[in-house]
SEVEX-564250 format. One record per residue: residue number from 1; residue in three letters; chain; x, z, y of N, C-alpha, C, CB in turn. Coordinates in nm, 2 decimals, padded with zeros to 4 digits, always signed. Atoms other than C-alpha are relative to their C-alpha. Glycine has a CB too. Layout:
BEGIN
+-----+-----+----+--------+--------+--------+--------+--------+--------+--------+--------+--------+--------+--------+--------+
|   i |  aa | ch |   n.px |   n.pz |   n.py |  ca.px |  ca.pz |  ca.py |   c.px |   c.pz |   c.py |  cb.px |  cb.pz |  cb.py |
+-----+-----+----+--------+--------+--------+--------+--------+--------+--------+--------+--------+--------+--------+--------+
| NUM | ala |  A |      X |      Z |      Y |      X |      Z |      Y |      X |      Z |      Y |      X |      Z |      Y |
...
+-----+-----+----+--------+--------+--------+--------+--------+--------+--------+--------+--------+--------+--------+--------+
This chain:
BEGIN
+-----+-----+----+--------+--------+--------+--------+--------+--------+--------+--------+--------+--------+--------+--------+
|   i |  aa | ch |   n.px |   n.pz |   n.py |  ca.px |  ca.pz |  ca.py |   c.px |   c.pz |   c.py |  cb.px |  cb.pz |  cb.py |
+-----+-----+----+--------+--------+--------+--------+--------+--------+--------+--------+--------+--------+--------+--------+
|   1 | met |  A | +00.06 | -00.12 | -00.06 | +03.87 | +10.53 | -13.43 | -00.13 | -00.04 | +00.07 | +00.10 | +00.08 | +00.09 |
|   2 | pro |  A | +00.13 | +00.04 | -00.07 | +03.50 | +10.51 | -13.32 | +00.01 | +00.04 | +00.15 | -00.12 | +00.07 | -00.07 |
|   3 | glu |  A | +00.01 | -00.02 | -00.14 | +03.43 | +10.49 | -12.95 | -00.08 | +00.13 | +00.02 | -00.07 | -00.12 | +00.07 |
|   4 | leu |  A | +00.07 | -00.12 | -00.03 | +03.33 | +10.82 | -12.80 | -00.09 | -00.02 | +00.12 | +00.11 | +00.11 | +00.04 |
|   5 | thr |  A | +00.09 | +00.01 | -00.12 | +03.04 | +10.87 | -12.56 | +00.06 | +00.08 | +00.11 | -00.14 | +00.06 | -00.04 |
|   6 | gln |  A | -00.06 | -00.07 | -00.12 | +03.11 | +11.00 | -12.21 | -00.02 | +00.15 | -00.02 | -00.07 | -00.04 | +00.13 |
|   7 | thr |  A | +00.02 | -00.14 | +00.02 | +02.96 | +11.34 | -12.31 | +00.10 | +00.05 | -00.10 | -00.14 | +00.02 | -00.06 |
|   8 | glu |  A | -00.10 | -00.05 | +00.10 | +03.19 | +11.37 | -12.61 | +00.14 | +00.01 | +00.07 | +00.01 | -00.10 | -00.12 |
|   9 | leu |  A | -00.13 | +00.00 | -00.07 | +03.49 | +11.28 | -12.38 | +00.00 | +00.12 | +00.10 | +00.02 | -00.13 | +00.08 |
|  10 | asp |  A | +00.01 | -00.11 | -00.10 | +03.37 | +11.54 | -12.12 | +00.02 | +00.13 | -00.07 | -00.13 | -00.01 | +00.07 |
|  11 | asn |  A | -00.01 | -00.13 | +00.07 | +03.36 | +11.81 | -12.39 | +00.14 | +00.02 | -00.06 | -00.10 | +00.00 | -00.11 |
|  12 | arg |  A | -00.14 | -00.03 | +00.05 | +03.73 | +11.77 | -12.48 | +00.07 | +00.08 | +00.11 | +00.07 | -00.14 | -00.03 |
|  13 | pro |  A | -00.06 | -00.09 | -00.10 | +03.92 | +12.05 | -12.32 | +00.14 | -00.05 | +00.06 | +00.02 | +00.13 | -00.06 |
|  14 | tyr |  A | -00.13 | +00.04 | -00.05 | +04.25 | +11.86 | -12.28 | +00.01 | -00.15 | +00.00 | +00.11 | +00.06 | -00.10 |
|  15 | leu |  A | -00.03 | +00.14 | -00.01 | +04.38 | +11.52 | -12.18 | +00.15 | -00.01 | -00.03 | -00.03 | -00.06 | +00.15 |
|  16 | leu |  A | -00.14 | +00.02 | +00.02 | +04.71 | +11.39 | -12.31 | +00.03 | -00.14 | +00.07 | +00.03 | -00.01 | -00.15 |
|  17 | tyr |  A | -00.05 | +00.12 | -00.07 | +04.87 | +11.14 | -12.07 | +00.11 | -00.06 | -00.08 | +00.03 | +00.03 | +00.15 |
|  18 | his |  A | -00.10 | +00.07 | +00.09 | +05.07 | +10.89 | -12.27 | +00.01 | -00.15 | +00.04 | -00.03 | +00.03 | -00.15 |
|  19 | thr |  A | +00.01 | +00.15 | +00.00 | +05.15 | +10.52 | -12.31 | +00.04 | -00.04 | -00.14 | +00.09 | -00.06 | +00.11 |
|  20 | asp |  A | -00.03 | +00.06 | +00.13 | +05.17 | +10.30 | -12.61 | +00.15 | -00.02 | -00.02 | -00.07 | -00.13 | -00.03 |
|  21 | gly |  A | -00.14 | +00.03 | +00.03 | +05.52 | +10.28 | -12.77 | +00.09 | +00.12 | +00.04 | +00.04 | -00.12 | +00.06 |
|  22 | cys |  A | -00.08 | -00.12 | -00.04 | +05.63 | +10.62 | -12.63 | +00.02 | +00.09 | -00.11 | -00.07 | +00.07 | +00.12 |
|  23 | his |  A | -00.02 | -00.09 | +00.12 | +05.79 | +10.81 | -12.92 | -00.01 | +00.15 | +00.04 | +00.14 | -00.02 | -00.05 |
|  24 | leu |  A | +00.03 | -00.13 | -00.04 | +05.78 | +11.13 | -12.72 | -00.15 | +00.03 | +00.00 | +00.07 | +00.03 | +00.14 |
|  25 | cys |  A | +00.14 | -00.01 | +00.00 | +05.41 | +11.08 | -12.67 | -00.06 | +00.02 | -00.14 | -00.07 | -00.12 | +00.07 |
|  26 | glu |  A | +00.04 | -00.01 | +00.14 | +05.37 | +11.03 | -13.05 | +00.03 | +00.14 | -00.05 | +00.07 | -00.11 | -00.08 |
|  27 | leu |  A | -00.04 | -00.13 | +00.05 | +05.56 | +11.36 | -13.11 | -00.10 | +00.10 | +00.06 | +00.14 | +00.03 | +00.05 |
|  28 | ala |  A | +00.09 | -00.09 | -00.06 | +05.33 | +11.54 | -12.86 | -00.14 | -00.01 | -00.07 | -00.02 | -00.03 | +00.15 |
|  29 | ala |  A | +00.12 | +00.01 | +00.06 | +05.02 | +11.40 | -13.02 | +00.00 | +00.06 | -00.14 | -00.04 | -00.15 | -00.01 |
|  30 | ala |  A | -00.02 | -00.06 | +00.13 | +05.15 | +11.51 | -13.36 | -00.01 | +00.15 | +00.00 | +00.13 | -00.05 | -00.07 |
|  31 | leu |  A | +00.01 | -00.14 | -00.02 | +05.19 | +11.86 | -13.23 | -00.14 | +00.04 | +00.02 | +00.09 | +00.05 | +00.11 |
|  32 | leu |  A | +00.14 | -00.03 | -00.03 | +04.84 | +11.86 | -13.09 | -00.09 | -00.01 | -00.13 | -00.06 | -00.09 | +00.11 |
|  33 | asp |  A | +00.07 | +00.02 | +00.12 | +04.70 | +11.72 | -13.42 | +00.02 | +00.11 | -00.10 | +00.03 | -00.13 | -00.06 |
|  34 | ala |  A | -00.04 | -00.11 | +00.10 | +04.89 | +11.98 | -13.63 | -00.07 | +00.13 | +00.04 | +00.15 | +00.01 | -00.01 |
|  35 | ala |  A | +00.06 | -00.13 | -00.05 | +04.75 | +12.26 | -13.41 | -00.16 | -00.01 | +00.01 | +00.05 | +00.03 | +00.14 |
|  36 | asp |  A | +00.14 | +00.02 | +00.00 | +04.40 | +12.11 | -13.44 | -00.06 | +00.02 | +00.14 | -00.07 | +00.09 | -00.10 |
|  37 | ile |  A | +00.05 | -00.01 | -00.14 | +04.36 | +12.09 | -13.06 | -00.08 | -00.13 | +00.03 | +00.12 | +00.02 | +00.10 |
|  38 | asn |  A | +00.08 | +00.11 | -00.03 | +04.08 | +11.87 | -12.94 | +00.04 | -00.06 | +00.14 | -00.15 | +00.05 | +00.01 |
|  39 | tyr |  A | -00.05 | +00.07 | -00.12 | +04.21 | +11.62 | -12.68 | -00.04 | -00.14 | +00.01 | +00.15 | +00.02 | +00.01 |
|  40 | his |  A | +00.03 | +00.14 | -00.02 | +04.15 | +11.28 | -12.54 | +00.13 | -00.06 | +00.06 | -00.12 | -00.02 | +00.10 |
|  41 | ala |  A | -00.12 | +00.07 | -00.04 | +04.45 | +11.05 | -12.50 | -00.03 | -00.11 | +00.11 | +00.08 | -00.07 | -00.12 |
|  42 | ile |  A | +00.02 | +00.09 | -00.11 | +04.47 | +10.86 | -12.17 | +00.13 | -00.08 | +00.02 | -00.04 | +00.07 | +00.13 |
|  43 | asp |  A | -00.12 | +00.09 | -00.02 | +04.71 | +10.56 | -12.14 | +00.02 | -00.02 | +00.15 | -00.01 | -00.14 | -00.07 |
|  44 | ile |  A | -00.02 | +00.00 | -00.14 | +04.86 | +10.59 | -11.80 | +00.02 | -00.15 | +00.06 | +00.13 | +00.08 | +00.04 |
|  45 | cys |  A | -00.02 | +00.14 | -00.04 | +04.93 | +10.21 | -11.79 | -00.13 | -00.06 | +00.04 | +00.07 | -00.08 | -00.11 |
|  46 | asp |  A | +00.13 | +00.06 | -00.04 | +04.56 | +10.15 | -11.75 | -00.05 | +00.04 | +00.14 | -00.10 | +00.05 | -00.10 |
|  47 | asp |  A | +00.04 | -00.05 | -00.13 | +04.55 | +10.32 | -11.41 | +00.13 | +00.02 | +00.09 | -00.07 | +00.14 | -00.01 |
|  48 | ala |  A | -00.12 | +00.00 | -00.09 | +04.80 | +10.26 | -11.12 | +00.03 | +00.14 | +00.05 | -00.03 | -00.09 | +00.11 |
|  49 | tyr |  A | -00.03 | -00.13 | -00.05 | +04.76 | +10.61 | -10.99 | +00.07 | +00.09 | -00.10 | -00.13 | +00.07 | +00.05 |
|  50 | leu |  A | -00.06 | -00.07 | +00.10 | +04.83 | +10.77 | -11.32 | +00.14 | -00.04 | -00.04 | -00.09 | +00.00 | -00.13 |
|  51 | ala |  A | -00.14 | +00.06 | +00.03 | +05.13 | +10.54 | -11.39 | +00.10 | +00.05 | +00.11 | -00.01 | -00.15 | +00.00 |
|  52 | gln |  A | -00.09 | -00.05 | -00.11 | +05.28 | +10.64 | -11.05 | +00.02 | +00.15 | -00.02 | -00.06 | -00.03 | +00.14 |
|  53 | arg |  A | -00.01 | -00.14 | +00.01 | +05.21 | +11.01 | -11.10 | +00.07 | +00.05 | -00.12 | -00.14 | +00.06 | +00.00 |
|  54 | tyr |  A | -00.05 | -00.05 | +00.12 | +05.31 | +11.05 | -11.46 | +00.11 | -00.09 | -00.07 | -00.11 | +00.03 | -00.10 |
|  55 | gly |  A | -00.08 | +00.10 | +00.06 | +05.53 | +10.75 | -11.53 | +00.14 | +00.05 | -00.05 | +00.03 | -00.11 | +00.10 |
|  56 | val |  A | -00.13 | -00.05 | +00.05 | +05.86 | +10.94 | -11.57 | -00.01 | +00.14 | -00.06 | +00.09 | +00.01 | +00.12 |
|  57 | ser |  A | +00.01 | -00.13 | +00.06 | +05.71 | +11.26 | -11.71 | -00.08 | +00.01 | -00.12 | -00.05 | +00.10 | +00.10 |
|  58 | ile |  A | +00.08 | +00.00 | +00.12 | +05.49 | +11.16 | -12.00 | +00.08 | +00.04 | -00.12 | -00.07 | -00.13 | -00.02 |
|  59 | pro |  A | +00.14 | -00.04 | +00.01 | +05.37 | +11.30 | -12.23 | -00.03 | +00.13 | +00.08 | -00.04 | +00.02 | -00.14 |
|  60 | val |  A | +00.05 | -00.11 | -00.08 | +05.17 | +11.55 | -12.02 | -00.13 | +00.04 | -00.06 | +00.00 | -00.03 | +00.15 |
|  61 | leu |  A | +00.13 | -00.05 | +00.04 | +04.89 | +11.77 | -12.15 | -00.06 | +00.07 | +00.12 | +00.02 | +00.10 | -00.12 |
|  62 | lys |  A | +00.07 | -00.05 | -00.11 | +04.64 | +11.85 | -11.89 | -00.13 | +00.07 | -00.04 | -00.04 | -00.11 | +00.11 |
|  63 | ala |  A | +00.12 | -00.08 | +00.03 | +04.37 | +12.13 | -11.92 | -00.11 | -00.03 | +00.11 | +00.04 | +00.15 | -00.01 |
|  64 | arg |  A | +00.11 | +00.02 | -00.10 | +04.03 | +12.13 | -11.75 | +00.02 | +00.07 | +00.13 | -00.13 | +00.05 | -00.07 |
|  65 | asn |  A | -00.03 | -00.08 | -00.13 | +04.16 | +12.39 | -11.50 | +00.11 | -00.07 | +00.08 | +00.03 | +00.14 | -00.04 |
|  66 | asp |  A | -00.10 | +00.08 | -00.06 | +04.42 | +12.12 | -11.40 | +00.14 | +00.05 | -00.02 | -00.02 | +00.00 | +00.15 |
|  67 | asn |  A | -00.13 | -00.04 | +00.04 | +04.71 | +12.32 | -11.54 | +00.06 | -00.11 | -00.09 | +00.00 | +00.13 | -00.08 |
|  68 | glu |  A | -00.07 | +00.11 | +00.08 | +04.97 | +12.08 | -11.70 | +00.12 | +00.06 | -00.07 | +00.05 | -00.11 | +00.10 |
|  69 | leu |  A | -00.12 | -00.03 | +00.09 | +05.22 | +12.12 | -11.98 | +00.08 | -00.13 | -00.01 | -00.05 | +00.06 | -00.14 |
|  70 | his |  A | -00.08 | +00.12 | +00.00 | +05.50 | +11.87 | -11.94 | +00.10 | +00.00 | -00.12 | +00.08 | -00.02 | +00.13 |
|  71 | trp |  A | -00.10 | +00.02 | +00.11 | +05.73 | +11.74 | -12.22 | +00.13 | +00.04 | +00.06 | -00.01 | -00.14 | -00.06 |
|  72 | pro |  A | +00.01 | -00.04 | +00.14 | +05.94 | +11.88 | -12.37 | -00.08 | +00.13 | -00.02 | +00.13 | +00.01 | -00.07 |
|  73 | phe |  A | +00.06 | -00.12 | +00.04 | +05.72 | +12.14 | -12.54 | -00.01 | +00.01 | -00.15 | -00.14 | +00.02 | +00.06 |
|  74 | asn |  A | +00.00 | -00.02 | +00.15 | +05.71 | +12.29 | -12.89 | -00.13 | +00.06 | -00.03 | +00.12 | +00.08 | -00.05 |
|  75 | ala |  A | +00.12 | -00.06 | +00.05 | +05.44 | +12.44 | -13.10 | -00.03 | +00.13 | +00.06 | +00.00 | +00.01 | -00.15 |
|  76 | thr |  A | +00.02 | -00.13 | -00.06 | +05.49 | +12.79 | -12.96 | -00.05 | -00.02 | +00.15 | +00.13 | +00.08 | +00.00 |
|  77 | gln |  A | +00.04 | +00.02 | -00.14 | +05.47 | +12.66 | -12.60 | -00.14 | -00.06 | +00.01 | +00.10 | -00.09 | +00.07 |
|  78 | leu |  A | +00.13 | +00.06 | +00.01 | +05.16 | +12.46 | -12.69 | -00.10 | +00.10 | -00.02 | -00.01 | -00.11 | -00.10 |
|  79 | gln |  A | +00.10 | -00.10 | +00.03 | +04.99 | +12.76 | -12.84 | -00.02 | +00.09 | +00.12 | +00.06 | +00.09 | -00.12 |
|  80 | glu |  A | +00.01 | -00.09 | -00.12 | +05.07 | +12.97 | -12.53 | -00.08 | -00.07 | +00.11 | +00.14 | +00.03 | +00.06 |
|  81 | phe |  A | +00.08 | +00.08 | -00.10 | +04.93 | +12.69 | -12.30 | -00.15 | -00.01 | -00.03 | +00.06 | -00.14 | +00.01 |
|  82 | thr |  A | +00.14 | +00.02 | +00.04 | +04.61 | +12.64 | -12.50 | -00.07 | +00.13 | -00.04 | +00.00 | -00.10 | -00.11 |
|  83 | gly |  A | +00.06 | -00.12 | +00.05 | +04.56 | +12.99 | -12.63 | -00.05 | -00.02 | -00.14 | -00.11 | +00.05 | +00.09 |
|  84 | ala |  A | +00.05 | +00.03 | +00.13 | +04.50 | +12.83 | -12.97 | +00.08 | +00.08 | -00.11 | +00.02 | -00.15 | -00.03 |
+-----+-----+----+--------+--------+--------+--------+--------+--------+--------+--------+--------+--------+--------+--------+
């Protein structure tokens, strides 16, 4: 995957907090991809604050307005959250 510029990252409406090897995070990413939702994945292990905040609740989808959708969620809940 090519590196994104900061502007491209800033234009993504959602953040998916995850970590590598998390099967639930992979399921969440698959739901987002299937719904064609533009997001940026953030590995919480790269940031001590994020690891503390989300360590037991990932995956978490965060919108620009700071609303969060915590796992478990399905396609219907994702659609309601994103309006997609």
